N, C-alpha and C positions, 0 to 999 in steps of 0.2 A: 455400449453407449456408456459414458462416462457416469458418475457419481454427480448429479445435479448438485448436491449439498456441499460435496467438496471444494475449496476453493484453493488458487495458486495466487504465489506472489511474482507478478510480472515487473523488474525492476529495466528499466531503460536509461542508461545511461546514469545511474546511481540513483534514479527517483523510483521509487518502490507504488505500485499500488495493489489492491486484492481485483482479481477476474475470477470467474465461475472457470471449473473443468472444461465447461463445451468452449470456452472462447481460448484457453489456452492452447488446449488440443489442437482447435482448427488453425489456429497460428502457429502452433508445431510443426504442422501437417502442411499448410502453405508453404513453411521457409525448407523442408526436407525435399518438396516436389518443384520448388522454383530453384532449389541448389542445382537441378539437372537439367534444365532449360538453356536453351541459347541466350538468352535473355536476362540472365540470373540477377536478381537483386540481391542475395546472399553470399557471403564469402566463405564463412565457415558454420558449421553447425555440429552440434553431438548432443546425442542424446543417452542418460543414464538415470535408471531408476524415476522414471519418470520426469524429470529435469533436462529442461532445454537451454541450451548456452546456442545463441545465434549471433552473428558478427553480419551485419549488412553493408552492401558493399558502398553506402552512404557514409560508414562511417558508425551509424548506430549500434550499440551492444544491446542483446535484451536477451534477460534469463529468467525462463519460468520454472517456477521450484511449487512442487505440492506442499501445503500448509498442514505441517500436522495437526489434527484435530485434538487430540486433548491439550496440546498447547493451546491452542486458541481457546479452549472452553474453560478452561483454566481460572479462578475468579481473580486472581491475584495477578498484579504487574500491569505494566502501563498500558494503556489503549485509548483510543478517540471514538466519540461515538458522534453523529452527525445529526441534523434535524430532530427528530420526535425520540430519541433516545430516553432521554430524563425531561423535558419541559413541554413536548409537543408543540413547539415551533422552530422557525429554521435557525437553527445555533450548533456550534460546534464546543462538545465537551469533551474535557480528559479528565480520564481517570484511573486512580490507582485499584487495579482488582472492580470492586464495585462501589468504591470510595469515590466521588465527584470532587477532584483539586481546583477545576475551574470551569466558566464557560463564557461564551462569547456569544451574543445575539446577532442576525444581521443586520439587526438597526445600528449597532454600535459599527459594524466597518462599513455601512453605507453612509451612516454621518462623519466617521472619519476611516479614509481608506488603509492610514497608517498603521491600524491595528491589526490588520493582517499580515505583517512582519512581525508584529508581537506574536500572533496565533501559530506563524511558521516555523518561528522561533523556539515557541513554546515546544510544538511535536519533534521538532529533530531533537531538541535538548530529552524529552521524554525517551524516543526510540534508540537515541546514542548513549543516555546515560541514567536513563530510567528513572520512574514517580518520583522519588527522591529529592532529584535535581529537580525538578520542576516545582517541587514543594518547597523545596529553600528559596527560591527565587518569587514566592507569592507575595505580594504585602500582609501584613499581618494583623 
């Protein structure tokens, strides 16, 4: 039985999300089983130290990698919070450790859907270049 508190990063064609260990291991096992069937949907699969690298016949590429719990719980570095993390209502909040960098509410992206592009840009910037890059682009 997988550790229910452990998480995996699931990266499909460059887009990374967090999934539970149960979800990741179920997808990995299903891909391993599918590979040996007559109607296989999996072109290649490899497994090493709990990490799965799967290429499907439709061209999708999925990597399932366990998250190092020590790094994730560290109070420094860029992270994103959803919904009630800081404000108790539907929101997206960007943090540097425990410091809030910026926040958008659902009302903002409902009123102006183009705000979603700003949020996505800030998230990508934070994960690729770190919280200081996001902070440098915030209005003073």
